[in-house]
C-alpha positions as CSV (number, residue, x, y, z in Angstrom):
1,X,-39.4,24.0,-47.9
2,X,-38.6,24.6,-44.2
3,X,-40.9,22.4,-42.0
4,X,-43.9,23.3,-44.0
5,X,-42.9,27.0,-44.8
6,X,-42.4,27.6,-48.5
7,X,-39.3,29.5,-49.7
8,X,-39.8,31.0,-53.1
9,X,-37.0,31.3,-55.6
10,X,-37.1,35.1,-55.4
11,X,-35.5,34.9,-51.9
12,X,-32.5,33.0,-53.1
13,X,-32.2,35.1,-56.3
14,X,-32.1,38.4,-54.4
15,X,-29.8,36.9,-51.7
16,X,-27.3,35.9,-54.4
17,X,-27.6,39.2,-56.2
18,X,-26.6,41.3,-53.2
19,X,-23.0,42.4,-52.9
20,X,-20.9,40.4,-50.5
21,X,-21.0,41.7,-46.9
22,X,-24.5,43.0,-47.0
23,X,-26.9,41.2,-44.7
24,X,-30.4,40.2,-45.7
25,X,-33.0,40.1,-43.0
26,X,-35.8,37.6,-43.2
27,X,-38.8,37.8,-40.8
28,X,-41.9,35.7,-40.3
29,X,-45.2,37.3,-41.2
30,X,-47.4,34.3,-40.3
31,X,-46.8,30.5,-39.7
32,X,-47.1,29.7,-43.4
33,X,-45.3,32.4,-45.3
34,X,-42.0,34.3,-45.2
35,X,-41.6,38.0,-45.8
36,X,-38.4,39.4,-47.3
37,X,-37.0,42.7,-46.2
38,X,-35.3,43.9,-49.3
39,X,-33.3,46.8,-47.9
40,X,-29.8,45.9,-46.8
41,X,-28.8,46.9,-43.3
42,X,-25.2,47.8,-44.0
43,X,-21.8,46.1,-43.8
44,X,-21.4,43.1,-41.5
45,X,-18.8,40.6,-40.8
46,X,-20.6,37.8,-42.7
47,X,-21.1,34.7,-40.6
48,X,-18.5,35.5,-38.0
49,X,-19.6,34.1,-34.6
50,X,-20.4,36.9,-32.1
51,X,-18.1,37.1,-29.0
52,X,-21.0,36.1,-26.7
53,X,-21.4,32.8,-28.5
54,X,-17.7,32.3,-29.2
55,X,-16.6,32.7,-25.6
56,X,-19.5,33.2,-23.3
57,X,-21.4,30.0,-24.0
58,X,-18.3,27.7,-23.9
59,X,-17.4,29.2,-20.5
60,X,-20.9,28.8,-19.2
61,X,-21.2,25.2,-20.4
62,X,-17.8,24.4,-19.0
63,X,-18.8,25.8,-15.6
64,X,-22.0,23.7,-15.6
65,X,-19.9,20.6,-16.4
66,X,-17.5,21.3,-13.6
67,X,-20.3,22.0,-11.1
68,X,-22.5,19.1,-11.9
69,X,-20.1,16.3,-12.8
70,X,-16.4,17.1,-13.1
71,X,-16.1,18.7,-9.7
72,X,-17.7,15.9,-7.7
73,X,-15.6,13.3,-9.8
74,X,-12.4,15.3,-9.0
75,X,-13.3,15.3,-5.3
76,X,-13.7,11.5,-5.4
77,X,-10.3,11.1,-7.1
78,X,-8.6,13.4,-4.6
79,X,-10.1,11.3,-1.8
80,X,-8.8,8.1,-3.3
81,X,-5.3,9.5,-3.6
82,X,-5.3,10.8,-0.1
83,X,-6.8,7.7,1.5
84,X,-5.3,5.1,-0.8
85,X,-3.9,3.2,2.3
86,X,-7.4,2.5,3.4
87,X,-8.4,0.7,0.2
88,X,-9.0,-2.9,1.1
89,X,-6.8,-5.6,-0.6
90,X,-8.5,-7.0,-3.7
91,X,-10.9,-4.1,-4.2
92,X,-9.6,-3.5,-7.7
93,X,-10.3,-7.1,-8.8
94,X,-13.8,-7.3,-10.4
95,X,-16.2,-9.9,-9.2
96,X,-16.8,-12.0,-12.3
97,X,-20.0,-13.7,-10.9
98,X,-21.4,-10.4,-9.7
99,X,-20.6,-8.7,-13.1
100,X,-22.2,-11.6,-14.9
101,X,-25.4,-11.4,-12.9
102,X,-25.5,-7.6,-13.3
103,X,-25.2,-7.9,-17.0
104,X,-27.9,-10.7,-17.0
105,X,-30.3,-8.6,-15.0
106,X,-29.7,-5.5,-17.2
107,X,-30.0,-7.3,-20.5
108,X,-33.0,-9.3,-19.3
109,X,-34.9,-6.2,-18.3
110,X,-33.8,-4.5,-21.6
111,X,-35.0,-7.4,-23.7
112,X,-38.4,-7.5,-22.0
113,X,-38.8,-3.8,-22.3
114,X,-37.9,-3.9,-26.0
115,X,-40.4,-6.7,-26.7
116,X,-43.3,-4.9,-25.0
117,X,-42.2,-1.6,-26.7
118,X,-42.5,-3.0,-30.2
119,X,-46.2,-1.9,-30.8
120,X,-45.5,1.6,-29.4
121,X,-42.4,1.9,-31.5
122,X,-44.4,1.0,-34.6
123,X,-47.1,3.6,-33.7
124,X,-44.4,6.3,-33.0
125,X,-42.5,5.8,-36.2
126,X,-42.4,8.9,-38.3
127,X,-44.5,10.8,-35.9
128,X,-43.7,14.4,-35.0
129,X,-42.7,15.2,-31.4
130,X,-46.1,16.5,-30.3
131,X,-47.7,13.1,-31.2
132,X,-44.9,10.9,-29.7
133,X,-44.5,12.6,-26.3
134,X,-47.7,11.0,-25.1
135,X,-46.1,7.6,-25.2
136,X,-43.2,8.8,-23.1
137,X,-45.4,9.5,-20.0
138,X,-44.4,6.2,-18.2
139,X,-40.8,7.5,-17.9
140,X,-42.1,10.4,-15.8
141,X,-43.6,7.9,-13.3
142,X,-41.6,6.5,-10.4
143,X,-39.3,3.6,-11.4
144,X,-40.7,1.7,-8.4
145,X,-44.4,2.4,-9.3
146,X,-45.2,-0.8,-11.1
147,X,-43.2,-2.9,-8.5
148,X,-45.1,-1.2,-5.7
149,X,-48.6,-1.3,-7.3
150,X,-48.4,-4.9,-8.5
151,X,-46.8,-5.9,-5.3
152,X,-49.8,-4.6,-3.4
153,X,-51.8,-7.3,-5.3
154,X,-49.8,-10.0,-3.5
155,X,-49.9,-8.3,0.0
156,X,-51.0,-10.4,2.9
157,X,-54.8,-11.0,2.9
158,X,-55.1,-10.9,-0.9
159,X,-55.8,-14.0,-3.0
160,X,-52.3,-14.0,-4.6
161,X,-50.6,-13.2,-1.3
162,X,-52.3,-16.1,0.5
163,X,-51.4,-18.4,-2.4
164,X,-47.7,-17.5,-2.2
165,X,-47.8,-17.9,1.6
166,X,-49.4,-21.4,1.4
167,X,-46.8,-22.5,-1.2
168,X,-44.0,-21.3,1.1
169,X,-45.4,-23.1,4.1
170,X,-45.7,-26.3,2.1
171,X,-42.0,-26.3,1.2
172,X,-41.5,-23.9,-1.6
173,X,-39.6,-21.5,0.5
174,X,-38.0,-19.6,-2.3
175,X,-41.3,-18.6,-4.0
176,X,-41.7,-15.3,-2.2
177,X,-38.2,-14.2,-3.2
178,X,-38.8,-15.4,-6.8
179,X,-42.1,-13.5,-7.0
180,X,-40.4,-10.4,-5.6
181,X,-37.7,-10.5,-8.2
182,X,-40.2,-11.2,-11.0
183,X,-42.1,-8.1,-9.9
184,X,-38.9,-6.1,-9.9
185,X,-38.0,-7.1,-13.4
186,X,-41.5,-6.6,-14.8
187,X,-41.9,-3.3,-13.0
188,X,-38.7,-1.9,-14.4
189,X,-39.5,-3.1,-17.9
190,X,-42.9,-1.4,-17.7
191,X,-41.2,1.8,-16.6
192,X,-38.3,1.8,-19.1
193,X,-40.0,0.5,-22.3
194,X,-40.4,4.1,-23.7
195,X,-36.6,4.3,-24.0
196,X,-36.5,1.3,-26.2
197,X,-39.6,2.5,-28.1
198,X,-37.9,5.8,-29.0
199,X,-34.8,4.1,-30.3
200,X,-36.7,1.5,-32.3
201,X,-39.1,4.1,-33.7
202,X,-36.1,5.8,-35.4
203,X,-35.3,2.6,-37.2
204,X,-38.8,1.9,-38.1
205,X,-39.3,5.5,-39.4
206,X,-36.5,4.9,-42.0
207,X,-38.4,2.1,-43.7
208,X,-39.5,3.0,-47.2
209,X,-43.3,3.1,-47.7
210,X,-42.8,1.1,-51.0
211,X,-41.2,-1.7,-49.0
212,X,-44.0,-1.8,-46.6
213,X,-46.6,-1.9,-49.4
214,X,-44.7,-4.7,-51.0
215,X,-44.7,-6.7,-47.8
216,X,-48.5,-6.3,-47.5
217,X,-48.9,-7.8,-51.0
218,X,-47.0,-10.9,-50.0
219,X,-49.2,-13.9,-49.0
220,X,-47.6,-13.9,-45.5
221,X,-49.0,-13.7,-42.1
222,X,-48.3,-10.9,-39.6
223,X,-45.6,-13.0,-37.9
224,X,-43.6,-13.4,-41.1
225,X,-43.9,-9.7,-42.0
226,X,-42.8,-8.8,-38.5
227,X,-39.8,-11.1,-38.8
228,X,-38.7,-9.4,-42.1
229,X,-39.1,-6.0,-40.6
230,X,-37.1,-7.1,-37.5
231,X,-34.3,-8.4,-39.7
232,X,-34.2,-5.0,-41.5
233,X,-34.1,-3.0,-38.3
234,X,-32.3,-5.4,-36.0
235,X,-29.6,-2.8,-35.2
236,X,-32.3,-0.5,-33.8
237,X,-34.0,-3.2,-31.9
238,X,-30.6,-4.1,-30.4
239,X,-30.1,-0.4,-29.6
240,X,-33.4,-0.4,-27.8
241,X,-32.3,-3.3,-25.7
242,X,-28.9,-1.7,-25.1
243,X,-30.2,1.7,-24.0
244,X,-32.5,0.1,-21.3
245,X,-29.7,-2.2,-20.2
246,X,-27.4,0.7,-19.7
247,X,-29.9,2.4,-17.5
248,X,-30.5,-0.8,-15.5
249,X,-26.8,-1.4,-15.1
250,X,-26.7,1.5,-12.7
251,X,-30.2,1.2,-11.2
252,X,-30.7,0.1,-7.6
253,X,-34.4,0.7,-7.0
254,X,-36.3,-1.5,-6.9
255,X,-33.7,-4.2,-7.5
256,X,-32.3,-3.8,-4.0
257,X,-35.8,-4.4,-2.5
258,X,-35.8,-7.7,-4.4
259,X,-32.2,-8.4,-3.1
260,X,-30.9,-8.8,-6.6
261,X,-27.2,-9.4,-6.8
262,X,-25.9,-6.4,-8.9
263,X,-23.1,-3.9,-8.7
264,X,-25.4,-1.1,-8.0
265,X,-27.1,-2.9,-5.1
266,X,-23.7,-3.9,-3.7
267,X,-22.5,-0.2,-3.9
268,X,-25.6,0.8,-1.9
269,X,-24.9,-1.8,0.8
270,X,-21.2,-0.8,1.1
271,X,-22.1,2.9,1.4
272,X,-24.5,2.0,4.2
273,X,-21.8,0.0,6.1
274,X,-18.9,2.5,5.5
275,X,-20.2,5.8,4.1
276,X,-16.8,7.4,3.6
277,X,-14.8,4.3,2.6
278,X,-12.7,4.7,-0.6
279,X,-13.1,1.0,-1.3
280,X,-16.7,1.6,-2.5
281,X,-15.4,3.6,-5.5
282,X,-12.6,1.2,-6.3
283,X,-14.9,-1.9,-6.3
284,X,-17.5,-0.1,-8.4
285,X,-15.1,0.8,-11.2
286,X,-16.9,-1.5,-13.8
287,X,-20.1,0.5,-13.4
288,X,-18.2,3.8,-13.7
289,X,-16.3,2.6,-16.8
290,X,-19.6,1.5,-18.5
291,X,-21.2,4.9,-17.7
292,X,-18.3,6.8,-19.1
293,X,-18.1,4.8,-22.4
294,X,-21.9,4.9,-22.7
295,X,-22.0,8.7,-22.2
296,X,-19.4,9.2,-25.0
297,X,-21.2,6.8,-27.4
298,X,-24.7,8.1,-26.8
299,X,-23.5,11.7,-27.4
300,X,-21.9,10.7,-30.7
301,X,-25.1,9.1,-31.9
302,X,-27.5,11.9,-30.8
303,X,-26.9,14.0,-33.8
304,X,-27.9,11.2,-36.1
305,X,-31.1,10.3,-34.2
306,X,-33.6,11.7,-36.6
307,X,-31.8,11.5,-40.0
308,X,-33.6,9.8,-42.8
309,X,-37.0,9.9,-41.2
310,X,-40.0,9.5,-43.5
311,X,-43.6,10.5,-43.0
312,X,-45.8,7.6,-42.0
313,X,-49.5,7.2,-42.1
314,X,-51.3,6.9,-38.7
315,X,-51.2,3.4,-37.4
316,X,-54.5,1.7,-36.7
317,X,-55.6,-1.8,-35.7
318,X,-53.8,-4.3,-33.4
319,X,-50.5,-2.4,-33.0
320,X,-52.3,0.7,-31.7
321,X,-54.4,-1.3,-29.2
322,X,-51.4,-3.3,-28.0
323,X,-49.5,0.0,-27.5
324,X,-52.4,1.5,-25.5
325,X,-52.6,-1.7,-23.4
326,X,-48.9,-1.5,-22.5
327,X,-49.1,2.2,-21.8
328,X,-52.1,1.6,-19.5
329,X,-50.3,-1.2,-17.6
330,X,-47.5,1.3,-16.9
331,X,-49.6,4.2,-15.8
332,X,-53.4,3.7,-15.3
333,X,-53.4,0.2,-13.8
334,X,-50.9,1.0,-11.1
335,X,-52.9,4.0,-10.1
336,X,-56.1,1.9,-9.9
337,X,-54.3,-0.8,-7.8
338,X,-53.0,1.8,-5.3
339,X,-56.5,3.3,-5.0
340,X,-58.0,-0.2,-4.6
341,X,-55.5,-1.2,-1.9
342,X,-56.5,1.7,0.4
343,X,-58.7,0.5,3.2
344,X,-59.5,3.9,4.4
345,X,-59.5,7.0,2.2
346,X,-58.7,9.0,5.3
347,X,-55.2,7.8,5.0
348,X,-54.7,10.4,2.3
349,X,-55.5,13.1,4.8
350,X,-53.2,11.4,7.4
351,X,-50.4,11.3,4.9
352,X,-50.7,15.0,4.2
353,X,-50.8,15.8,7.9
354,X,-47.7,13.7,8.6
355,X,-45.6,14.2,5.4
356,X,-47.0,17.4,4.0
357,X,-43.7,19.2,4.8
358,X,-41.7,16.5,2.9
359,X,-44.1,16.8,-0.1
360,X,-43.6,20.6,-0.1
361,X,-39.8,20.3,0.1
362,X,-39.7,17.7,-2.7
363,X,-42.0,19.9,-4.9
364,X,-39.7,22.9,-4.4
365,X,-36.6,20.9,-5.2
366,X,-38.3,19.6,-8.3
367,X,-39.1,23.1,-9.5
368,X,-35.5,24.2,-9.1
369,X,-34.2,21.1,-10.9
370,X,-36.7,21.9,-13.8
371,X,-35.4,25.4,-14.0
372,X,-31.8,24.2,-14.1
373,X,-32.6,21.7,-16.8
374,X,-34.5,24.4,-18.8
375,X,-31.5,26.8,-18.6
376,X,-29.0,24.1,-19.6
377,X,-31.1,22.9,-22.5
378,X,-31.5,26.4,-23.9
379,X,-27.8,27.1,-23.5
380,X,-26.8,23.8,-25.2
381,X,-29.3,24.4,-28.0
382,X,-28.0,28.0,-28.7
383,X,-24.4,26.9,-28.5
384,X,-24.9,23.9,-30.9
385,X,-27.0,25.9,-33.3
386,X,-25.5,29.4,-33.5
387,X,-22.1,29.1,-31.8
388,X,-18.7,28.5,-33.3
389,X,-16.6,25.4,-33.1
390,X,-15.7,25.9,-29.4
391,X,-19.4,26.4,-28.5
392,X,-20.5,23.2,-30.3
393,X,-17.6,21.3,-28.8
394,X,-18.5,22.5,-25.3
395,X,-22.2,21.5,-25.9
396,X,-21.2,18.0,-27.0
397,X,-18.8,17.6,-24.0
398,X,-21.4,18.8,-21.5
399,X,-24.0,16.4,-23.0
400,X,-21.6,13.5,-22.8
401,X,-20.6,14.3,-19.2
402,X,-24.1,14.6,-18.0
403,X,-25.3,11.5,-19.8
404,X,-22.4,9.5,-18.4
405,X,-23.0,10.8,-14.9
406,X,-26.7,10.0,-15.1
407,X,-25.9,6.3,-15.7
408,X,-23.9,6.0,-12.4
409,X,-25.9,4.6,-9.5
410,X,-27.7,7.4,-7.7
411,X,-26.1,6.6,-4.3
412,X,-22.7,7.1,-5.8
413,X,-23.7,10.4,-7.4
414,X,-25.0,11.6,-4.0
415,X,-21.8,10.4,-2.3
416,X,-19.6,12.2,-4.8
417,X,-21.4,15.5,-4.1
418,X,-21.0,15.0,-0.4
419,X,-17.3,14.5,-0.8
420,X,-17.1,17.6,-3.0
421,X,-18.8,19.7,-0.3
422,X,-16.5,18.3,2.4
423,X,-13.4,19.0,0.3
424,X,-14.1,22.5,-1.0
425,X,-14.1,25.3,1.6
426,X,-17.2,27.4,1.6
427,X,-19.6,24.8,0.4
428,X,-20.5,23.6,3.9
429,X,-23.5,26.0,4.0
430,X,-25.1,24.0,1.2
431,X,-25.3,21.0,3.4
432,X,-27.6,22.8,5.8
433,X,-30.5,23.3,3.3
434,X,-32.0,21.7,0.2
435,X,-29.1,22.9,-2.0
436,X,-27.5,19.5,-2.0
437,X,-30.7,17.9,-3.1
438,X,-31.0,20.3,-6.0
439,X,-27.4,19.7,-6.9
440,X,-27.7,15.9,-6.8
441,X,-31.0,15.8,-8.7
442,X,-29.7,18.3,-11.4
443,X,-26.6,16.1,-11.8
444,X,-28.8,13.1,-12.4
445,X,-31.5,14.6,-14.6
446,X,-30.4,17.7,-16.3
447,X,-29.0,15.6,-19.1
448,X,-32.6,15.6,-20.4
449,X,-32.3,19.3,-21.3
450,X,-28.8,18.9,-22.8
451,X,-29.8,16.0,-25.0
452,X,-32.9,17.8,-26.1
453,X,-30.9,20.9,-27.1
454,X,-28.5,18.7,-29.1
455,X,-31.4,17.1,-30.9
456,X,-33.0,20.4,-31.7
457,X,-29.8,21.7,-33.2
458,X,-29.2,18.5,-35.2
459,X,-32.7,18.5,-36.6
460,X,-32.8,22.1,-37.7
461,X,-33.9,22.4,-41.3
462,X,-30.8,23.0,-43.5
463,X,-32.5,25.8,-45.5
464,X,-33.4,27.6,-42.3
465,X,-29.9,27.3,-41.0
466,X,-28.5,28.7,-44.2
467,X,-30.8,31.7,-44.1
468,X,-29.8,32.4,-40.5
469,X,-26.1,32.3,-41.5
470,X,-26.9,34.9,-44.2
471,X,-28.2,37.0,-41.4
472,X,-25.1,36.6,-39.3
473,X,-26.0,33.5,-37.4
474,X,-26.0,35.3,-34.1
475,X,-27.9,35.0,-30.9
476,X,-30.6,37.4,-32.0
477,X,-31.4,35.2,-35.1
478,X,-31.6,32.2,-32.8
479,X,-34.0,33.9,-30.5
480,X,-36.2,35.2,-33.3
481,X,-36.2,32.1,-35.6
482,X,-35.4,29.0,-33.6
483,X,-36.6,29.6,-30.1
484,X,-40.3,30.2,-31.0
485,X,-40.4,26.9,-32.9
486,X,-38.7,24.6,-30.4
487,X,-39.0,26.1,-26.9
488,X,-41.7,23.6,-26.0
489,X,-39.2,20.7,-26.4
490,X,-36.8,22.0,-23.9
491,X,-39.6,23.0,-21.5
492,X,-41.0,19.4,-21.9
493,X,-37.6,18.0,-20.9
494,X,-37.5,20.3,-17.9
495,X,-40.9,19.1,-16.8
496,X,-39.7,15.5,-17.2
497,X,-36.6,16.3,-15.1
498,X,-38.8,17.8,-12.4
499,X,-41.1,14.8,-12.4
500,X,-38.1,12.5,-11.9
501,X,-36.8,14.7,-9.1
502,X,-40.0,14.3,-7.2
503,X,-39.5,10.5,-6.7
504,X,-35.7,10.3,-6.8
505,X,-34.7,8.0,-3.9
506,X,-31.1,6.9,-4.4
507,X,-29.3,10.2,-4.3
508,X,-31.7,11.8,-1.9
509,X,-31.0,9.4,1.0
510,X,-27.3,10.2,0.7
511,X,-27.4,14.0,0.5
512,X,-30.5,14.6,2.7
513,X,-29.7,17.3,5.3
514,X,-29.8,16.1,8.9
515,X,-33.1,16.7,10.7
516,X,-35.2,16.8,7.6
517,X,-37.3,14.1,6.0
518,X,-37.9,14.0,2.2
519,X,-40.7,12.4,0.3
520,X,-38.2,9.8,-1.1
521,X,-37.0,8.9,2.4
522,X,-40.6,8.5,3.6
523,X,-41.6,6.2,0.7
524,X,-38.3,4.2,1.0
525,X,-39.2,3.4,4.6
526,X,-42.7,2.3,3.6
527,X,-41.2,0.1,0.9
528,X,-38.8,-1.5,3.2
529,X,-41.3,-2.3,6.0
530,X,-44.2,-3.1,3.7
531,X,-46.5,-0.6,5.2
532,X,-49.2,-1.1,2.5
533,X,-51.6,1.6,3.6
534,X,-49.1,4.3,4.0
535,X,-47.3,3.2,0.9
536,X,-50.5,3.3,-1.2
537,X,-51.4,6.8,0.1
538,X,-47.9,8.1,-0.5
539,X,-47.6,6.7,-4.0
540,X,-51.0,8.2,-4.9
541,X,-49.8,11.6,-3.7
542,X,-46.6,11.2,-5.9
543,X,-48.8,10.2,-8.8
544,X,-50.9,13.4,-8.5
545,X,-47.7,15.5,-8.7
546,X,-46.3,13.4,-11.5
547,X,-49.4,13.3,-13.6
548,X,-49.6,17.1,-13.4
549,X,-46.0,17.4,-14.6
550,X,-46.6,14.8,-17.3
551,X,-49.6,16.7,-18.6
552,X,-47.6,19.8,-18.7
553,X,-44.8,18.0,-20.6
554,X,-47.4,16.6,-23.1
555,X,-48.8,20.1,-23.6
556,X,-45.4,21.7,-24.0
557,X,-44.4,18.9,-26.5
558,X,-47.3,20.0,-28.6
559,X,-45.8,23.4,-29.0
560,X,-42.8,22.0,-30.9
561,X,-42.7,22.9,-34.6
562,X,-39.1,21.9,-35.6
563,X,-40.0,18.8,-37.6
564,X,-38.3,16.4,-35.2
565,X,-39.5,12.9,-35.8
566,X,-39.9,10.3,-33.1
């Protein structure tokens, strides 16, 4: 059985009866049956990898890795060697208190995200891709959305804002800072919980239905049953905490708005004070080391992400309603709060008149980033599925490099690209247009396509892979058999990368060409100066674009027929 498509024994009998070296061609007549073409097509080289897959794809993936990550990293290392005399004394020594607070912030946000993701992870367990992608929509929203929207509820003139102001005037001077940091932590947790849900759903999906039936027969309450399941899946719960913590370790927005003491925030401040100083890279080495190790580890575990998944009955009851409530708090409620805080709906027209050019530029950059992600995802998928050992190794290497690069603070990614442009002759023309924005955003978000391609290759049905190898396992067989069944997954990842590009702030402010204003730069100014009216109008415009891309991603996810489980 191949993902619901029956393979009769006649196929295997006739395939085994053919003389060696004769290729059998299998084609699809309809989504539920296979048709066997009985006539041989002549002598072939068996399963030898075609030259295009053996050499073309590894070279292509290697060039992508050099352009998006290895090249900028090499430029940074070259600058450190050339300007080593400018490194301030003690820059190599890590700040233990700062490292401890960075870990505490990251793990704290990861823990909160994992807790609120538990209902969604239980709902997502064993679900196919097209049913699980809906729960991932919050990731396509801006990371500062919840912080901004819920922060508008405590703006001056509101009930909560007046309460905080009176408490500060009466002597509790640290309350405004405390509320801001709580909003930053809660906002990031509401944005990142789908990451934890995806990891925990894999563990929950491996639970045997007989075990769950036995737990229901026990005279225990829901809390006791949840405790038993948590003990059985504690590694996956810890993995959910870890994946969010890794993302938060290199995140600066909105933690820098709350003045949180983390390595990423300090790197942002140092880049602002000395944009070209080599000490910034030296002092940030703990973040870079964590990103490198995490990229290698996550790539190794990607191929096992869906193994052992079992079908699960649709979840009803309290878990489903709790999951819907968390999802709404991450998406619908912030949208309503931004709309409620608008005092004049004419501000939307004013925003378009003032910042329409920035919105158009950001949308164009997002489109190009989505196309790059789509291309890389397809290339990685083809290499990992139909290529030889070199192609598969290149696909894994590119995936690891891009994942590791995405975990680096965005301001450092932007700075690395700037130094690469300054170092390599001929790249100066890129700095005069939006090319650097596309480059920086692709370096940050194209990992979505690469990881999706690796997952599609890892979760291909074994029988289908064997049949393709009988047919030569070439690019044509991948285009005919694999691409129609999983193209929606890569397109969904591309739509997600485009959505993240629309509201990327950290890298954008570093690589923004002189004389132009991006949407991210406009919103960052509104965030810093607490311009509530302009901020609400701008966030609403961003949400309109993001919701459109999220809807496209959900629709594209529904086109997936590879049997990938959430």
